[in-house]
N, C-alpha and C positions, 0 to 999 in steps of 0.2 A: 712441366719439363723445362729445365734451365738450359741455357746455351752458353757454355763456358769454354773459352778458347784454350787450347792445350798449352799455350805458352804463359798463361796467367799463373801467378804464384799466390795460392790461397791457403792460408793456415787451416788445418783440419779442425782447429778450435773455433774458427769463425762461425757465426750462425747466419746462414743465408736462407731467405724465404723461397717461395715458389716462383717459377717463371722469371728467373733473373738471367740477364745477359751480362757476361763479363768479357771484355775485349782483350786483344793481344797485349801481353806484357804488363797487364794490370797487377798490382800488389795489394793484397788484403791480409792484414796482420791478425794476431790471435784474438784480441778483445774487441771484436767488431760484430755488429749486428746490422743486417740489411733486410728490409721488409720485402714483400711480394711485388712482382711486376717491375722491378727496378732495372735500370740500365747503367752499367759501369763501363765506360769507354776505354779505348786503348791507352795504356801507360798511366792510368789513374792510380794514385797511391792512397790507400785508405788505412790509416794507422790506428793503433790501440786507442780505445775510448770512443770510437765512432759509433753512433746510434742513428741509423738511417732508416727512414720510414718507407712506406709503400709508394710505388709509382714515382720514384725519384730518378731523374736523369742526370748523370754526371759525365760530362764529355771529356775528351782526351786531355791528358796531362794535368788534370786537376789534382790538388793535394788536400786531403780531408783529415782533420784531427791530428795534424802534426804538432810537435812540441811548441809551446808558446815562446815568443821572442821576449822573454822576461827574465832578467838575470836572477830574480828571486825564485824562479821555478825550481823545485827540488825533486822533480820526477814523481810527484805525488799522483795518485789515481784521480783523474779528472775525465771529463767527457766533452764531446762535440755532438750535439743533436741536430738532425736535419729532418724537417717535417714532411709529411706526405705531399706528393705532387710538386715538389720543388724541382727547379731546373738549374743546374750548375754548369756553366759553360767552360770552355777550355782555359787552362792555366789559372783558374780560381784557386785561392789558398784560404783554407779555414783552419784556424788553430784552436785546440781544445783549451779548457779553462785552467786556472791556477787555483791555489788553495783559497783564494779570496771568495770565489763563488762556486768553484768546482765544475763549471760548465760554460761552454759557449753554445748559443742556441739560435738556430735558423728555423723560422716558423713554416707553416704550410703554404704551398702555392707561391713560393718566393721565386723570383727570377734574378739570378746572379749572372751578369754578363761577363764576357772574357776579361781575365786579368784582375777581377775584383779581389779584394782581400778583406777578411773579417778576423780581427785579432782576438786574443784571449778574453774571456769573461764578457763578451758582448752579446747583445740580443737583437735579432732582426725579426720583427713581427710578421704575422701572416700577410700574404699578398703584397709584400714590398717588392720594389724593383731597384736594384743597384746596377747602374749602367757600367759600360766598359771602364775598367781602371779605377773604380771607386775604392778608396782606401779607408777602412774603418779601423780606428785605433782601439786599444783595450778599454773595456768597461763602458762602451758606448751602448746606448739604448735607443733603438729605432722602432717606433710603434707602427701598427698595421697600416697598410695602404700608402706608406710614404714612398716617394720616388726621389732618388738621388741621381743627378746627372753625371755624365762621364767625367773621369779624371778628378773627381772631387775628394779631397781628404777630409775626414771628420776627426777632430781632436778628441783625445781620451777623455772619458767622463762626461761627454756631451749627451744631451737628450734631443731626439728628433721626434716631434709629435706626429700623430696619425693624420693621414690624408694631406700631409704637407708635400710640397714639391720644391726641390732645390736645384737651381740651374747648374749646368755643367762647368767644371774647371774653376769653381770658386771654393775658398777655404771655409770650413765650418769650425769655428773656434768657440762659439757660444750656442746655447740651446735654441732650437728652432721650434716655435710653438705649433700646435696642431692647426690644420685647415688652411695654411697660408702658402703663398709662393715667395721664394727668396732668390735674390741674385745680387751681383755687385761685389766689389772688393774695397772695403770690408763688406761682408754679407749683410744685406738689408732687407727689410720687409718690402714685398712687392705686390701686396694686395691679397685678397682672398682667392683660394683655389676653386673658383666658382665652377669652371667646366668639369673638373674632377669630381666635385661634390654632386653636381647634377647627374653625372654618369653613374654615381654610386647610390642614387636614390634619395638624396637629401631634398627636403621640401623647401619651397620658396620662403616660408616663414622662418625656417631654421637658418637659411642662408642670410636672411635679413638680420636675424639676431646676431649671427656671427659677425656681420659687417659692423653692427653697432658696437659690439664688444671690442673688436680690433680698432674701431675708430677711436675709442677712448684710450687704447693702449698706444697706438701708433700715429694717429693723425691729429690728435688734440694737443693742447699745451700741458697736459697733465703728466707728471712723472708716474712711474709704475705703481708706487704706493697709492697715489691719488686715484689712478685709473682703477685699481682693485677696489677701492672704497666705492667708487661710482658704479662699478659693475655689480657689486653686492647690493647696493641700494636699489638699483633699477631692476635687476634680474633675479635676485633672491636665490631660490633653490632650482632655477632652471638648470637642467642637466648639462647643457653645453657650457654655461657660465661656470658651473662648479668644476667641470673638467678642466677648463682653461685656467681657472684660479689655482687649482691643484698643480697644474703643470708649471705655473710661474714660480712655485716654491721648490721645484726640484733642483737638486745639485747646488753647486756653488759657482757656476760659470756665467750666470746671468743669461738674459735672452738677447737675440740679435737686435740691432738698433733700427732706427727709423730711416 
């Protein structure tokens, strides 16, 4: 049994699941799909191309799957995906993709706090947290369990590694490797995200391995190329080392500094 307010404007072409709540003056356009048990708050606008999962909560005045702010956009068919269990707070804006990737994607169990923005063709992984006012530019990739502090802008084409934590109100203009904390202007390495890793079940030996790897990258006198050689020589096929080495080769923006 769904609970739809009589003032909501819902296209008969939209596909709505079971037990959905839609608040006053919400707008849901034609090419929209919403899963079961989801909540759509007052004055939420959900535009063509939205694909929203189960048990998603979208609070008042959020805007989902609007046209991207890209002058090259030609009104091509693209999508904005929102995974199961995600919470989207008031005045969040999510734009659908362009012809470059055809989609913007928000993972499962993500928390997007008030006024956050995710631009076209970006990816936010499962269990991420974007605090109030975070601004994600186009073609940004944020891996799972990353936390980005309030009022932080992330430059287009940047990568943010999983389990990383970025302090509030700092600019992200280079890639942020996985498992670390960052702060400062310009943004700099602030050590391993030890507390976060322990909360998520990482073992002591894994944390020690990560400390050694990032010691070569950030606290030694080695440059990145030399650090990579040292990591390969010492850790070989260790999965954490392989993951970090692969991350270091992503994109063309380089990694944040020491």
